C-alpha positions in Angstrom: 78.2 19.9 -87.8 77.3 22.7 -85.4 74.4 23.9 -87.7 72.6 20.6 -87.7 68.9 20.6 -86.8 67.9 20.9 -83.1 65.7 17.9 -82.0 62.8 18.5 -79.6 61.0 15.9 -77.7 57.4 16.9 -77.0 56.1 14.8 -74.0 52.4 14.8 -73.5 49.2 12.7 -73.4 46.9 11.3 -76.0 44.1 13.1 -74.2 46.0 16.5 -74.4 44.1 18.8 -76.8 47.0 21.3 -77.0 49.7 18.9 -78.3 48.7 18.7 -82.0 48.5 22.5 -82.5 51.8 23.0 -80.6 53.6 20.5 -82.9 52.2 22.3 -85.9 53.2 25.7 -84.6 56.7 24.6 -83.8 57.2 23.2 -87.4 55.9 26.4 -88.9 57.6 28.9 -86.6 60.9 27.2 -85.8 62.2 25.5 -88.9 65.5 24.6 -87.2 63.6 22.4 -84.7 62.7 18.8 -85.4 59.9 18.0 -83.0 59.1 14.3 -82.1 55.4 13.7 -82.4 54.5 10.6 -80.5 51.0 10.6 -82.2 52.6 10.4 -85.6 56.2 9.2 -85.0 56.9 8.1 -88.5 55.2 10.8 -90.4 51.6 12.3 -90.7 50.1 9.0 -91.8 51.6 6.9 -89.0 50.1 6.3 -85.6 51.9 6.0 -82.3 51.6 3.2 -79.8 48.3 2.4 -78.1 47.6 -0.3 -75.5 44.4 -1.2 -77.5 46.6 -2.6 -80.2 47.4 -5.4 -77.8 44.1 -5.9 -76.1 40.8 -4.0 -76.3 40.3 -4.9 -72.6 43.6 -3.5 -71.5 42.0 -1.3 -68.8 41.0 -4.4 -66.9 44.5 -5.9 -66.7 45.9 -7.2 -63.5 49.3 -5.7 -62.7 50.9 -9.1 -63.6 49.2 -8.9 -67.0 50.6 -5.4 -67.6 54.1 -6.5 -66.7 53.8 -9.4 -69.1 52.4 -7.3 -72.0 55.4 -4.9 -71.7 57.4 -7.6 -73.3 55.0 -7.9 -76.3 56.7 -7.0 -79.6 54.3 -4.2 -80.3 54.9 -2.7 -76.9 58.7 -3.1 -77.3 58.6 -1.4 -80.7 56.6 1.5 -79.4 58.9 1.9 -76.4 62.1 1.9 -78.4 60.6 4.3 -81.0 59.7 6.8 -78.3 63.0 6.2 -76.5 65.0 6.9 -79.6 62.9 10.1 -80.0 64.3 11.2 -76.6 67.8 11.4 -78.2 67.2 15.1 -78.4 68.5 18.5 -77.6 65.6 20.0 -75.7 62.2 18.9 -74.3 58.8 20.3 -73.8 56.4 18.7 -71.3 52.9 19.8 -72.3 50.3 19.6 -69.6 48.0 18.1 -68.7 49.8 14.8 -69.1 50.3 11.5 -67.3 53.0 9.3 -66.0 54.9 8.5 -69.2 55.3 12.1 -70.1 56.6 13.0 -66.6 59.0 10.1 -66.7 60.3 11.3 -70.1 60.7 14.9 -68.9 62.5 13.6 -65.8 65.0 11.7 -67.9 65.7 14.7 -70.1 66.2 17.0 -67.1 68.3 14.4 -65.3 70.6 14.0 -68.3 71.2 17.8 -68.4 68.9 18.8 -71.3 66.7 21.9 -71.1 63.1 21.1 -70.8 60.1 23.5 -70.7 57.0 22.7 -68.7 54.2 24.2 -70.6 51.0 24.8 -68.6 48.3 26.3 -70.8 45.4 25.6 -68.3 45.0 25.5 -64.5 46.6 22.4 -62.9 47.3 21.1 -59.4 50.6 22.8 -58.4 53.7 20.5 -58.1 56.9 21.6 -56.3 59.3 19.4 -58.2 58.6 21.2 -61.5 61.4 23.5 -60.2 63.7 20.8 -61.4 63.3 22.2 -64.9 65.1 25.3 -63.9 68.3 23.3 -63.1 68.9 22.8 -66.8 67.4 26.1 -68.1 69.6 27.9 -70.7 67.1 30.8 -70.9 66.6 34.0 -68.9 62.9 33.2 -68.8 61.5 30.5 -66.5 61.3 27.0 -67.9 57.7 27.0 -66.7 55.6 28.7 -69.5 51.9 29.4 -69.3 51.0 30.7 -72.8 52.2 30.4 -76.4 54.2 33.7 -76.2 56.2 32.6 -73.2 56.9 29.2 -74.8 58.0 30.9 -78.0 60.4 33.2 -76.1 61.8 30.2 -74.2 62.3 28.2 -77.4 63.9 31.2 -79.2 66.3 31.8 -76.4 67.1 28.1 -75.9 67.7 27.5 -79.6 70.1 30.5 -79.6 71.9 29.2 -76.6 72.3 25.7 -78.1 73.6 27.1 -81.4 76.0 29.4 -79.5 77.4 26.5 -77.5 77.9 24.5 -80.7 79.7 27.3 -82.4 81.9 27.9 -79.3 82.8 24.2 -78.9 86.4 23.3 -79.3 87.0 21.5 -82.6 89.7 18.9 -82.4 89.8 17.8 -86.0 93.4 18.9 -86.4 94.5 16.7 -83.5 93.3 13.3 -84.8 96.6 12.3 -86.2 97.6 10.6 -82.9 96.3 7.2 -82.0 93.3 7.0 -79.7 93.6 4.6 -76.8 90.6 6.0 -74.9 87.9 3.4 -75.4 85.1 5.3 -73.7 84.3 8.5 -71.7 81.7 8.0 -69.1 79.0 10.7 -68.9 76.9 12.2 -66.1 73.9 10.0 -66.7 76.0 6.8 -66.4 76.2 6.3 -70.2 79.4 6.6 -72.3 80.6 8.0 -75.6 83.4 7.1 -78.0 86.0 9.9 -78.0 86.1 9.6 -81.8 82.5 10.8 -81.8 83.3 14.0 -79.9 83.9 17.2 -81.7 84.6 19.4 -78.7 84.0 20.4 -75.1 82.2 23.5 -73.7 81.7 24.7 -70.1 78.5 26.5 -69.3 77.6 27.5 -65.8 78.1 24.5 -63.5 78.1 22.1 -66.3 80.6 20.7 -68.8 79.2 19.3 -72.1 80.7 17.1 -74.8 79.6 18.2 -78.2 79.3 15.2 -80.6 79.9 15.3 -84.3 76.2 14.7 -84.8 75.5 18.1 -83.1 74.0 16.5 -80.0 75.2 17.7 -76.6 76.0 15.3 -73.8 76.3 16.4 -70.2 79.7 15.2 -69.0 79.6 16.6 -65.4 77.9 19.1 -63.2 80.0 20.6 -60.4 79.5 23.8 -58.5 83.1 24.3 -57.3 84.7 26.7 -59.9 88.3 25.6 -59.4 87.6 21.9 -59.6 85.3 22.5 -62.6 88.1 24.3 -64.4 90.5 21.5 -63.7 88.1 18.9 -65.0 87.3 21.0 -68.1 91.0 21.3 -68.9 91.7 17.7 -68.3 88.8 16.2 -70.3 89.6 18.7 -73.1 93.2 17.3 -73.0 92.0 13.7 -73.1 89.7 14.3 -76.1 92.2 16.6 -77.9 95.4 14.7 -77.5 93.9 11.1 -77.6 96.9 10.1 -75.4 95.2 9.4 -72.1 93.6 6.1 -71.1 90.1 5.2 -70.0 91.1 5.1 -66.4 92.1 8.8 -66.5 88.6 9.7 -67.7 87.1 7.7 -65.0 89.4 9.3 -62.4 88.2 12.7 -63.4 84.7 11.8 -62.6 85.7 10.2 -59.3 87.7 13.3 -58.3 84.7 15.5 -59.1 82.3 13.7 -56.9 80.8 11.2 -59.4 82.4 8.2 -57.8 
């Protein structure tokens, strides 16, 4: 469970010349990582989504045309394939890249997952790249400028994820009691089934739920140490005892400032 592969979402652009070699290097150097390759999402012979599949003249679309074509089955399939790839443990934004890659990186960071911003060539500076540091698990900056720095970040982040998995509280011996908790709401507004949770771990300001699949979900981020401790103990009790109701889980989020 805690030794399952670590999934990496590599966000970039079709025009980015660095992405193919980076994917190849990750596969060769970090066998525990499973990188998502948007160019070949279903294997080396597959090809990722392209607007030209819908219309060779797509660059000349009116905004209304673009909005309509987002509902096209091919576009929907491409969207959900990439979106499912974002069900990952860490991210890498490889620059230069465009709007989609930055939206994807923002979703990963906003949901509490570590995300490196890899800048292998000069770019226009952007202040909000500092957001990547808010979920960093590594002593090195999340902003990397060469392969060596990215390798160090990946090595350290993989080790941190594996350590958190090993340290997570395993509640397998406490499943004998009925489970009336139908859902536990998470930091990003989603929810998980308590039966899918293997444990809870607190790191820094954040409290994570460790799922049986090995994936980590950010439950809450709170800077007050005392309140964070209370929330950690209470949510651990909810998951471990299976005796509390859904409203108690919601109340924890409310009392911690999520309401």
